[in-house]
N, C-alpha and C positions, 0 to 999 in steps of 0.2 A: 922696440922689441916686443913681440907679442907672446902671450902665454898659451897659444893654440897648441893643442896636443894632437898630433897626427896619428892616424890609425893605419896599421899595416894590414893589407888584404891582398888577395890574389897572388901574383908571382912574388911580390915583396915578402908576403907572409910565408909562402912556401920556401923561399930561399933562406929566410931567417930561421924558420922551423928546422930545416935540414941541418944547418950549421949548429943550431942549438941542440938538436938530438945528438949530434956527434960530440959536442962539448959536455953533454949530460952523462956520458959514459963515466961511471964512477967506480970507486974501489969496492963498492958493495951493491948487490943486486937490489936491495930494498929501495935505496935512494933513486937508483936508476929507473925502477919501475914507476915510482910516483912522478918523477920528472917527465918521463916519456909519455905517460898517460895524459898528463896535463898538456903537453905539447901537441899530442895527437888530437885532443878534443878542442883545441882552440879554433875558433872561426875567424877571430880578429884579435888584434892586440894593439894597444897604443904604443907609440915609440917610447914613451916614458917607462911603461911597464916592461917593454922588451929590453930596455937598457938595464932596468933593475934586475930582471931575470938573469941577464948575462953577468951582472955583478955577483948575484947569488951563486952562479956556477963557478966563479973564481974563488969561492970560499973553501976552506979546508974540508976534506972529506968527512972527518970525524965530527966536526961541528955541524955540517950539513945533515949528516945522518941523525944526529941528536935532535936538531931543530925539526926535521921532518917527521921523525918517529916518536919522539917523547916529549918535546917541549909543550907545556900547557900554559897559555898566556894568563890563566887565572892564578898561576903559582909564580909570582914575580921573584921569589927568592931562590928559584932553581939555579943550580951552579952554572949552567951554560945557557945564557939568555941570548937570543939573537938580537942584533941591532934592531931598533924600532922600525927602521925603514923596511925591513923584511917581514914584519909580523903579518900584515894583510896578505902578502903574496904567499907566504908559507901556509897560512890558513886556507887560501884558495886551492893550493896544490893538494893539501890533505883532503879537503872536502870533495874536490873533483875525483880523487881516487876512490873515495868511499861511496860515491853515488852510483 
């Protein structure tokens, strides 16, 4: 078994992006805007990160909102800390929106 990480590009990326945009429709506009901009700006994504993004979309709306809007990784005692597996992805989404 190999540890090769495949990259989605072209039609595969577009199909994944369209479904992800649909799944990114949230109960609050702020989260939806951050997620949609991240998806719109993607040129490629690894299958591993694509799967992680979809797992993130399965999370509770309130937690996702807090993680995207207020969580600061420098403050580890914060009440709602995202699972460590999401930290890098959440930071990428936030930074992408702010650029």
